[in-house]
TORKOL-4160 file (C-alpha; in steps of 0.2 Angstrom, whole numbers, padded with zeros to 4 digits, m for minus):
67
<pt num="1" X="0000" Y="0000" Z="0000"/>
<pt num="2" X="0015" Y="0011" Z="0004"/>
<pt num="3" X="0021" Y="0009" Z="m0014"/>
<pt num="4" X="0004" Y="0014" Z="m0021"/>
<pt num="5" X="0004" Y="0031" Z="m0012"/>
<pt num="6" X="0023" Y="0034" Z="m0015"/>
<pt num="7" X="0020" Y="0033" Z="m0034"/>
<pt num="8" X="0007" Y="0047" Z="m0033"/>
<pt num="9" X="0015" Y="0058" Z="m0020"/>
<pt num="10" X="0007" Y="0071" Z="m0009"/>
<pt num="11" X="m0005" Y="0077" Z="m0023"/>
<pt num="12" X="m0012" Y="0060" Z="m0026"/>
<pt num="13" X="m0014" Y="0057" Z="m0007"/>
<pt num="14" X="m0023" Y="0074" Z="m0006"/>
<pt num="15" X="m0034" Y="0070" Z="m0021"/>
<pt num="16" X="m0038" Y="0052" Z="m0013"/>
<pt num="17" X="m0044" Y="0060" Z="0003"/>
<pt num="18" X="m0054" Y="0073" Z="m0006"/>
<pt num="19" X="m0063" Y="0059" Z="m0015"/>
<pt num="20" X="m0066" Y="0050" Z="0001"/>
<pt num="21" X="m0073" Y="0065" Z="0009"/>
<pt num="22" X="m0085" Y="0069" Z="m0006"/>
<pt num="23" X="m0091" Y="0051" Z="m0007"/>
<pt num="24" X="m0095" Y="0052" Z="0012"/>
<pt num="25" X="m0105" Y="0068" Z="0010"/>
<pt num="26" X="m0114" Y="0063" Z="m0005"/>
<pt num="27" X="m0129" Y="0054" Z="0003"/>
<pt num="28" X="m0132" Y="0069" Z="0014"/>
<pt num="29" X="m0133" Y="0080" Z="m0001"/>
<pt num="30" X="m0145" Y="0069" Z="m0010"/>
<pt num="31" X="m0157" Y="0068" Z="0004"/>
<pt num="32" X="m0156" Y="0086" Z="0007"/>
<pt num="33" X="m0160" Y="0090" Z="m0011"/>
<pt num="34" X="m0175" Y="0078" Z="m0011"/>
<pt num="35" X="m0185" Y="0088" Z="0001"/>
<pt num="36" X="m0183" Y="0103" Z="m0009"/>
<pt num="37" X="m0188" Y="0094" Z="m0025"/>
<pt num="38" X="m0204" Y="0088" Z="m0017"/>
<pt num="39" X="m0208" Y="0105" Z="m0012"/>
<pt num="40" X="m0205" Y="0112" Z="m0030"/>
<pt num="41" X="m0216" Y="0097" Z="m0037"/>
<pt num="42" X="m0230" Y="0102" Z="m0025"/>
<pt num="43" X="m0229" Y="0120" Z="m0030"/>
<pt num="44" X="m0229" Y="0116" Z="m0049"/>
<pt num="45" X="m0244" Y="0105" Z="m0046"/>
<pt num="46" X="m0253" Y="0120" Z="m0038"/>
<pt num="47" X="m0248" Y="0131" Z="m0053"/>
<pt num="48" X="m0254" Y="0118" Z="m0065"/>
<pt num="49" X="m0271" Y="0117" Z="m0057"/>
<pt num="50" X="m0273" Y="0136" Z="m0057"/>
<pt num="51" X="m0268" Y="0137" Z="m0075"/>
<pt num="52" X="m0281" Y="0124" Z="m0079"/>
<pt num="53" X="m0294" Y="0133" Z="m0070"/>
<pt num="54" X="m0290" Y="0149" Z="m0079"/>
<pt num="55" X="m0290" Y="0141" Z="m0096"/>
<pt num="56" X="m0306" Y="0132" Z="m0092"/>
<pt num="57" X="m0314" Y="0149" Z="m0087"/>
<pt num="58" X="m0307" Y="0158" Z="m0103"/>
<pt num="59" X="m0314" Y="0145" Z="m0115"/>
<pt num="60" X="m0331" Y="0142" Z="m0107"/>
<pt num="61" X="m0346" Y="0148" Z="m0116"/>
<pt num="62" X="m0351" Y="0165" Z="m0111"/>
<pt num="63" X="m0369" Y="0170" Z="m0108"/>
<pt num="64" X="m0373" Y="0188" Z="m0112"/>
<pt num="65" X="m0388" Y="0197" Z="m0103"/>
<pt num="66" X="m0395" Y="0203" Z="m0119"/>
<pt num="67" X="m0398" Y="0187" Z="m0127"/>
């Protein structure tokens, strides 16, 4: 194992530890983003419902008082 790290030098060792750190933190980042994505999906569904209602009102037959 020592020969493996000796061939890379200090830069290789630092890069290796950086990768280990990032790989360790990755699950926390994924689960943190998931909650925000769920909130955005709920908001988009509300917006779609609102737009559908507005579209339905805009294209519904209109009754005029004089006719």
